[in-house]
C-alpha positions as CSV (number, residue, x, y, z in Angstrom):
1,M,-0.4,19.5,17.4
2,L,-2.1,15.6,17.8
3,A,1.2,14.1,16.0
4,G,3.6,15.4,18.6
5,S,5.9,17.4,16.1
6,E,6.3,18.7,12.7
7,G,7.4,15.2,11.4
8,G,4.9,13.5,13.3
9,V,2.5,15.4,11.0
10,E,4.4,14.7,7.9
11,K,4.2,10.9,8.7
12,W,0.3,11.2,9.2
13,A,-0.1,13.1,6.1
14,I,1.6,10.2,4.3
15,L,-0.1,7.6,5.7
16,A,-3.4,9.3,5.2
17,S,-2.5,9.6,1.7
18,F,-1.9,6.1,1.2
19,I,-5.3,5.2,2.9
20,N,-7.0,7.4,0.8
21,T,-5.6,6.4,-2.2
22,A,-6.4,2.9,-1.6
23,K,-10.2,3.9,-0.8
24,L,-10.3,5.5,-4.0
25,Q,-8.9,2.2,-5.9
26,D,-11.7,0.3,-4.0
27,I,-9.1,-1.3,-2.1
28,D,-9.5,-2.1,1.7
29,P,-6.3,0.0,3.4
30,R,-5.9,-2.5,6.1
31,H,-5.2,-5.5,3.9
32,Y,-3.2,-3.3,1.2
33,L,-1.1,-1.7,4.0
34,T,-0.8,-5.1,5.7
35,D,0.7,-6.7,2.5
36,V,2.7,-3.8,1.6
37,I,4.4,-3.8,5.1
38,E,5.0,-7.6,5.0
39,R,6.6,-7.7,1.3
40,I,9.0,-4.8,2.4
41,V,9.7,-6.2,5.6
42,S,10.4,-9.9,4.3
43,G,12.1,-8.5,1.2
44,R,9.7,-10.3,-1.3
45,T,9.9,-6.7,-3.0
46,K,13.2,-5.0,-4.2
47,I,14.1,-1.3,-3.9
48,N,14.0,-1.3,-7.4
49,Q,10.1,-2.9,-7.7
50,L,8.9,-0.3,-4.9
51,H,6.6,1.2,-7.9
52,M,4.7,-2.4,-8.1
53,L,3.5,-1.4,-4.2
54,L,1.8,1.4,-5.3
55,P,-2.2,0.9,-4.7
56,W,-3.3,1.1,-8.6
57,N,-0.2,-1.5,-9.7
58,W,-0.9,-3.4,-6.3
59,K,-4.4,-4.0,-7.1
60,A,-3.9,-5.0,-10.8
61,E,-1.5,-7.4,-9.7
62,R,-3.7,-8.6,-7.0
63,D,-6.6,-8.7,-9.5
64,S,-4.3,-10.6,-12.1
65,S,-3.5,-13.1,-9.8
66,L,-7.2,-13.9,-8.6
67,A,-8.3,-14.1,-12.4
68,K,-5.7,-16.8,-12.9
69,L,-6.8,-18.6,-9.8
70,A,-10.2,-18.2,-10.7
71,A,-9.6,-20.0,-14.5
């Protein structure tokens, strides 16, 4: 009803799933989604690497990068 169509509802459900999964991983959803979209649009993440953008993999990569910077 609020999404305008069945397809719209499905898109909102997918977005809500990403947002809530990010929250469950203690990730700021805005930061996560911004980075993921930038990586996809820029081509930094290739199609065979999309699994690395799942919230738990994204967080592990970010934490690893931060640990290297701190060392």
